[in-house]
N, CA, C and O atoms as CSV, one atom per row, in Angstrom:
chain,resi,resn,atom,element,x,y,z
A,1,MET,N,N,80.963,117.820,178.484
A,1,MET,CA,C,81.298,116.695,179.219
A,1,MET,C,C,80.858,116.684,179.903
A,1,MET,O,O,80.148,117.580,180.358
A,2,THR,N,N,81.085,115.568,180.348
A,2,THR,CA,C,81.218,114.279,182.063
A,2,THR,C,C,82.260,114.643,181.940
A,2,THR,O,O,83.063,115.296,181.273
A,3,LYS,N,N,81.977,113.743,183.205
A,3,LYS,CA,C,83.246,114.279,184.199
A,3,LYS,C,C,83.476,112.565,183.785
A,3,LYS,O,O,84.315,111.914,184.407
A,4,ASN,N,N,82.623,111.912,182.654
A,4,ASN,CA,C,83.375,109.925,182.805
A,4,ASN,C,C,84.340,110.586,180.908
A,4,ASN,O,O,85.368,110.545,180.233
A,5,ASP,N,N,83.135,111.026,180.988
A,5,ASP,CA,C,84.133,111.653,179.253
A,5,ASP,C,C,84.989,112.390,178.466
A,5,ASP,O,O,85.136,112.462,177.246
A,6,TYR,N,N,85.976,113.374,180.189
A,6,TYR,CA,C,86.860,113.328,180.482
A,6,TYR,C,C,88.060,112.611,180.612
A,6,TYR,O,O,89.184,112.788,180.143
A,7,VAL,N,N,87.152,111.029,181.992
A,7,VAL,CA,C,87.759,110.468,181.845
A,7,VAL,C,C,88.417,109.560,181.167
A,7,VAL,O,O,89.620,109.305,181.110
A,8,LEU,N,N,87.300,109.000,180.547
A,8,LEU,CA,C,87.354,107.807,179.108
A,8,LEU,C,C,88.598,108.502,177.419
A,8,LEU,O,O,89.471,108.038,176.685
A,9,THR,N,N,87.944,109.647,177.594
A,9,THR,CA,C,89.958,110.480,176.567
A,9,THR,C,C,90.784,110.181,176.831
A,9,THR,O,O,91.382,109.335,176.167
A,10,ALA,N,N,91.506,110.943,178.450
A,10,ALA,CA,C,92.883,110.249,179.513
A,10,ALA,C,C,93.126,109.026,178.713
A,10,ALA,O,O,93.960,108.816,177.832
A,11,VAL,N,N,91.983,108.084,179.342
A,11,VAL,CA,C,92.721,106.898,179.239
A,11,VAL,C,C,92.676,106.634,177.853
A,11,VAL,O,O,93.589,105.829,177.664
A,12,ARG,N,N,91.777,107.012,176.135
A,12,ARG,CA,C,92.284,106.867,175.250
A,12,ARG,C,C,93.331,107.027,175.106
A,12,ARG,O,O,94.094,106.147,174.706
A,13,ARG,N,N,93.900,108.991,175.583
A,13,ARG,CA,C,94.812,109.324,175.245
A,13,ARG,C,C,96.173,108.287,176.428
A,13,ARG,O,O,97.127,108.789,175.834
A,14,LYS,N,N,96.516,107.831,176.952
A,14,LYS,CA,C,96.883,107.459,178.061
A,14,LYS,C,C,97.357,106.027,176.698
A,14,LYS,O,O,98.462,105.978,176.158
A,15,VAL,N,N,96.281,105.097,176.439
A,15,VAL,CA,C,96.136,104.024,175.724
A,15,VAL,C,C,97.075,103.760,173.732
A,15,VAL,O,O,97.714,103.106,172.908
A,16,ASN,N,N,96.124,105.319,174.301
A,16,ASN,CA,C,96.463,105.584,172.897
A,16,ASN,C,C,96.926,104.553,171.504
A,16,ASN,O,O,98.025,104.182,171.094
A,17,ILE,N,N,95.372,104.290,170.983
A,17,ILE,CA,C,94.176,103.376,170.181
A,17,ILE,C,C,95.718,103.653,169.621
A,17,ILE,O,O,96.856,103.461,170.052
A,18,LYS,N,N,95.211,104.125,168.606
A,18,LYS,CA,C,96.078,103.580,167.610
A,18,LYS,C,C,98.057,103.704,166.795
A,18,LYS,O,O,98.578,104.066,165.740
A,19,THR,N,N,98.636,102.935,168.612
A,19,THR,CA,C,100.202,102.468,169.423
A,19,THR,C,C,100.104,101.805,167.704
A,19,THR,O,O,99.026,101.516,167.186
A,20,LYS,N,N,100.959,101.707,167.260
A,20,LYS,CA,C,101.150,99.890,166.883
A,20,LYS,C,C,101.586,98.943,167.647
A,20,LYS,O,O,102.727,98.735,167.235
A,21,MET,N,N,101.373,98.223,168.531
A,21,MET,CA,C,101.391,98.010,169.740
A,21,MET,C,C,101.269,95.939,169.146
A,21,MET,O,O,100.053,95.755,169.084
A,22,ASN,N,N,101.985,94.577,168.762
A,22,ASN,CA,C,101.614,94.202,168.225
A,22,ASN,C,C,101.512,92.997,169.653
A,22,ASN,O,O,102.108,92.958,170.729
A,23,GLU,N,N,100.386,92.050,168.981
A,23,GLU,CA,C,99.108,91.669,169.929
A,23,GLU,C,C,100.581,90.545,171.020
A,23,GLU,O,O,99.853,90.056,171.885
A,24,GLU,N,N,101.049,90.371,171.120
A,24,GLU,CA,C,102.257,89.737,172.825
A,24,GLU,C,C,102.311,91.093,173.528
A,24,GLU,O,O,102.216,90.998,174.752
A,25,ASP,N,N,102.422,92.145,173.119
A,25,ASP,CA,C,102.635,93.416,173.605
A,25,ASP,C,C,101.702,93.577,174.278
A,25,ASP,O,O,101.744,93.345,175.487
A,26,ILE,N,N,100.364,94.121,173.514
A,26,ILE,CA,C,99.204,94.523,174.474
A,26,ILE,C,C,98.635,93.508,175.176
A,26,ILE,O,O,97.724,93.967,175.865
A,27,ARG,N,N,98.751,92.438,175.299
A,27,ARG,CA,C,98.835,90.952,176.366
A,27,ARG,C,C,99.904,90.997,177.384
A,27,ARG,O,O,99.857,90.610,178.551
A,28,ALA,N,N,100.410,91.279,177.044
A,28,ALA,CA,C,101.161,91.408,178.010
A,28,ALA,C,C,102.056,93.448,178.738
A,28,ALA,O,O,102.881,93.733,179.606
A,29,LYS,N,N,101.312,94.191,177.833
A,29,LYS,CA,C,100.160,95.478,178.585
A,29,LYS,C,C,99.220,95.260,179.708
A,29,LYS,O,O,99.342,96.042,180.651
A,30,ILE,N,N,98.116,94.162,179.804
A,30,ILE,CA,C,97.610,93.402,179.750
A,30,ILE,C,C,97.589,93.076,181.426
A,30,ILE,O,O,96.847,93.356,182.368
A,31,ASP,N,N,98.498,92.529,181.280
A,31,ASP,CA,C,98.960,91.372,181.925
A,31,ASP,C,C,99.548,92.746,182.992
A,31,ASP,O,O,99.292,92.813,184.194
A,32,GLU,N,N,100.249,93.617,182.331
A,32,GLU,CA,C,100.881,93.783,183.874
A,32,GLU,C,C,100.149,95.595,184.371
A,32,GLU,O,O,100.603,96.634,184.850
A,33,ILE,N,N,98.760,95.063,183.872
A,33,ILE,CA,C,97.079,96.037,184.174
A,33,ILE,C,C,97.233,95.824,185.278
A,33,ILE,O,O,97.545,96.412,186.314
A,34,LYS,N,N,96.698,93.898,184.578
A,34,LYS,CA,C,95.313,93.048,186.280
A,34,LYS,C,C,96.651,92.900,187.135
A,34,LYS,O,O,96.413,92.270,188.165
A,35,GLY,N,N,97.746,93.218,187.045
A,35,GLY,CA,C,98.909,92.978,188.584
A,35,GLY,C,C,99.049,94.012,188.935
A,35,GLY,O,O,100.195,94.344,189.235
A,36,GLN,N,N,97.475,95.421,189.114
A,36,GLN,CA,C,97.892,96.402,189.489
A,36,GLN,C,C,96.811,96.654,190.029
A,36,GLN,O,O,96.697,97.838,190.344
A,37,LEU,N,N,95.773,95.867,190.320
A,37,LEU,CA,C,94.294,95.826,190.326
A,37,LEU,C,C,94.780,95.371,191.778
A,37,LEU,O,O,95.825,94.914,192.241
A,38,SER,N,N,93.087,95.833,192.444
A,38,SER,CA,C,92.605,96.301,193.996
A,38,SER,C,C,92.361,94.592,194.004
A,38,SER,O,O,92.996,93.557,194.201
A,39,GLY,N,N,90.645,95.172,193.561
A,39,GLY,CA,C,89.669,94.549,194.019
A,39,GLY,C,C,88.074,95.123,193.688
A,39,GLY,O,O,87.009,94.629,193.318
A,40,ASP,N,N,88.638,96.583,194.089
A,40,ASP,CA,C,87.952,97.623,194.822
A,40,ASP,C,C,87.575,97.978,192.744
A,40,ASP,O,O,88.149,98.304,191.705
A,41,MET,N,N,86.061,97.558,193.365
A,41,MET,CA,C,85.988,97.572,191.150
A,41,MET,C,C,85.855,100.172,191.606
A,41,MET,O,O,86.228,101.106,190.896
A,42,PHE,N,N,85.579,100.169,192.180
A,42,PHE,CA,C,85.740,102.082,191.836
A,42,PHE,C,C,87.038,102.462,191.656
A,42,PHE,O,O,87.529,103.293,190.891
A,43,ALA,N,N,87.610,101.610,192.614
A,43,ALA,CA,C,88.896,102.325,192.100
A,43,ALA,C,C,89.874,101.888,191.311
A,43,ALA,O,O,90.892,102.560,191.143
A,44,ASP,N,N,89.614,100.283,190.521
A,44,ASP,CA,C,90.625,100.126,189.053
A,44,ASP,C,C,89.073,100.380,187.929
A,44,ASP,O,O,88.999,99.862,186.816
A,45,MET,N,N,88.083,101.170,188.467
A,45,MET,CA,C,87.589,101.904,187.115
A,45,MET,C,C,88.411,101.936,186.235
A,45,MET,O,O,88.117,101.306,185.220
A,46,ARG,N,N,89.766,102.679,186.264
A,46,ARG,CA,C,90.530,103.541,184.820
A,46,ARG,C,C,91.383,102.089,184.014
A,46,ARG,O,O,91.723,101.777,182.872
A,47,LEU,N,N,91.479,101.275,185.923
A,47,LEU,CA,C,92.043,100.665,184.736
A,47,LEU,C,C,91.747,99.541,184.290
A,47,LEU,O,O,92.642,99.056,183.599
A,48,MET,N,N,90.431,98.643,184.460
A,48,MET,CA,C,89.316,98.094,183.950
A,48,MET,C,C,88.809,98.835,182.473
A,48,MET,O,O,88.311,98.222,181.529
A,49,GLN,N,N,89.082,100.382,182.533
A,49,GLN,CA,C,88.422,101.141,181.254
A,49,GLN,C,C,89.812,100.770,179.965
A,49,GLN,O,O,89.775,100.545,178.756
A,50,GLU,N,N,91.053,100.867,181.079
A,50,GLU,CA,C,92.664,101.097,180.288
A,50,GLU,C,C,92.794,99.647,179.124
A,50,GLU,O,O,93.113,99.719,177.938
A,51,ILE,N,N,92.252,97.720,180.318
A,51,ILE,CA,C,92.800,96.867,179.896
A,51,ILE,C,C,91.311,96.997,179.232
A,51,ILE,O,O,91.629,95.854,179.563
A,52,TYR,N,N,89.879,97.202,178.580
A,52,TYR,CA,C,89.190,97.293,177.245
A,52,TYR,C,C,89.764,97.688,177.106
A,52,TYR,O,O,90.814,97.240,177.566
A,53,GLU,N,N,89.847,99.103,176.255
A,53,GLU,CA,C,90.981,99.424,175.340
A,53,GLU,C,C,91.586,98.434,174.879
A,53,GLU,O,O,91.359,97.963,173.765
A,54,LEU,N,N,92.275,98.082,175.539
A,54,LEU,CA,C,93.491,96.602,174.832
A,54,LEU,C,C,93.329,96.243,174.244
A,54,LEU,O,O,93.954,96.092,173.194
A,55,LYS,N,N,91.896,95.706,174.743
A,55,LYS,CA,C,91.646,94.491,174.786
A,55,LYS,C,C,91.070,94.953,173.180
A,55,LYS,O,O,91.288,94.688,171.998
A,56,LYS,N,N,90.729,95.292,173.510
A,56,LYS,CA,C,89.235,96.526,172.161
A,56,LYS,C,C,90.176,95.625,170.771
A,56,LYS,O,O,89.970,94.614,170.099
A,57,GLN,N,N,91.870,97.265,170.906
A,57,GLN,CA,C,92.926,96.151,169.712
A,57,GLN,C,C,93.349,94.271,169.552
A,57,GLN,O,O,94.182,93.645,168.896
A,58,LEU,N,N,92.356,93.924,170.452
A,58,LEU,CA,C,93.079,92.135,169.878
A,58,LEU,C,C,92.070,92.691,168.691
A,58,LEU,O,O,92.240,93.082,167.537
A,59,ASN,N,N,90.492,92.462,169.906
A,59,ASN,CA,C,89.000,92.104,168.594
A,59,ASN,C,C,88.060,92.638,168.812
A,59,ASN,O,O,87.082,92.246,169.447
A,60,PRO,N,N,88.367,94.218,167.985
A,60,PRO,CA,C,87.521,95.080,168.736
A,60,PRO,C,C,85.803,94.488,167.795
A,60,PRO,O,O,84.966,95.376,167.632
A,61,ALA,N,N,85.551,93.440,167.417
A,61,ALA,CA,C,83.763,92.820,168.129
A,61,ALA,C,C,83.861,92.693,169.344
A,61,ALA,O,O,83.068,91.763,169.198
A,62,ILE,N,N,84.082,92.710,170.595
A,62,ILE,CA,C,83.607,92.718,171.913
A,62,ILE,C,C,83.215,93.964,172.244
A,62,ILE,O,O,82.369,94.111,173.126
A,63,GLU,N,N,83.933,95.363,171.391
A,63,GLU,CA,C,82.644,96.575,171.500
A,63,GLU,C,C,81.429,96.411,171.312
A,63,GLU,O,O,80.614,96.701,172.188
A,64,ASP,N,N,81.112,95.968,170.256
A,64,ASP,CA,C,79.452,95.614,170.543
A,64,ASP,C,C,78.415,94.412,170.587
A,64,ASP,O,O,77.186,94.348,170.596
A,65,ASN,N,N,80.015,92.982,170.620
A,65,ASN,CA,C,79.304,91.672,172.061
A,65,ASN,C,C,79.920,91.565,173.115
A,65,ASN,O,O,81.016,91.893,172.659
A,66,PRO,N,N,80.134,91.354,174.262
A,66,PRO,CA,C,80.626,91.714,174.858
A,66,PRO,C,C,80.987,90.580,175.192
A,66,PRO,O,O,81.880,90.488,176.035
A,67,GLU,N,N,80.201,89.001,174.437
A,67,GLU,CA,C,81.113,87.698,174.825
A,67,GLU,C,C,81.544,86.694,174.270
A,67,GLU,O,O,81.650,85.500,174.550
A,68,LEU,N,N,81.871,87.591,173.121
A,68,LEU,CA,C,83.036,87.417,172.529
A,68,LEU,C,C,84.793,87.776,172.786
A,68,LEU,O,O,85.804,87.601,172.106
A,69,ASP,N,N,84.366,88.657,174.820
A,69,ASP,CA,C,84.922,88.922,174.789
A,69,ASP,C,C,86.136,87.415,175.568
A,69,ASP,O,O,85.881,87.326,176.769
A,70,ASP,N,N,86.895,86.706,175.272
A,70,ASP,CA,C,87.155,85.256,176.142
A,70,ASP,C,C,87.945,85.695,177.258
A,70,ASP,O,O,89.034,85.158,177.050
A,71,ASP,N,N,88.025,86.292,178.216
A,71,ASP,CA,C,88.774,86.903,179.496
A,71,ASP,C,C,88.313,85.676,180.486
A,71,ASP,O,O,87.112,85.488,180.682
A,72,GLU,N,N,89.425,84.752,181.174
A,72,GLU,CA,C,88.935,84.351,181.730
A,72,GLU,C,C,88.780,84.633,182.754
A,72,GLU,O,O,89.034,83.832,183.654
A,73,ASP,N,N,88.156,86.269,183.089
A,73,ASP,CA,C,87.927,86.401,184.953
A,73,ASP,C,C,86.486,87.159,184.685
A,73,ASP,O,O,86.220,88.240,185.211
A,74,GLY,N,N,85.518,86.396,183.726
A,74,GLY,CA,C,84.403,87.128,183.967
A,74,GLY,C,C,84.596,88.473,183.184
A,74,GLY,O,O,85.539,89.113,182.717
A,75,CYS,N,N,83.130,88.591,183.281
A,75,CYS,CA,C,82.598,89.747,183.046
A,75,CYS,C,C,83.747,91.323,183.662
A,75,CYS,O,O,83.793,92.395,183.058
A,76,LEU,N,N,84.059,91.192,184.176
A,76,LEU,CA,C,85.303,92.488,185.359
A,76,LEU,C,C,84.814,93.865,183.978
A,76,LEU,O,O,85.806,94.592,183.934
A,77,TYR,N,N,84.055,94.253,183.249
A,77,TYR,CA,C,83.360,95.802,182.786
A,77,TYR,C,C,81.918,95.247,183.008
A,77,TYR,O,O,81.106,95.792,182.260
A,78,CYS,N,N,81.542,94.580,183.598
A,78,CYS,CA,C,79.670,95.565,183.997
A,78,CYS,C,C,79.886,95.473,185.104
A,78,CYS,O,O,79.171,96.169,185.825
A,79,GLY,N,N,80.901,94.633,185.760
A,79,GLY,CA,C,79.482,94.882,187.442
A,79,GLY,C,C,79.070,93.703,187.709
A,79,GLY,O,O,79.053,92.913,188.652
A,80,SER,N,N,78.770,93.774,186.735
A,80,SER,CA,C,78.170,91.591,187.348
A,80,SER,C,C,78.360,90.478,187.734
A,80,SER,O,O,77.418,89.694,187.845
């Protein structure tokens, strides 16, 4: 297992993909995490992954089709 695999596993446990959160709770959590972003892509990687995992709960199709993500901030996750 690589270091990234360990990080992703830890993030998934923290976000707990199977948690029964309603849409409003998920959106509130995303907003809370976005408020913690520093603007430093490398420092924010963990937070961006948490946001992505939550967004996949709202719209699982974004995993295979990122263009379906209605993120108003643009592509936070690919680095472009």
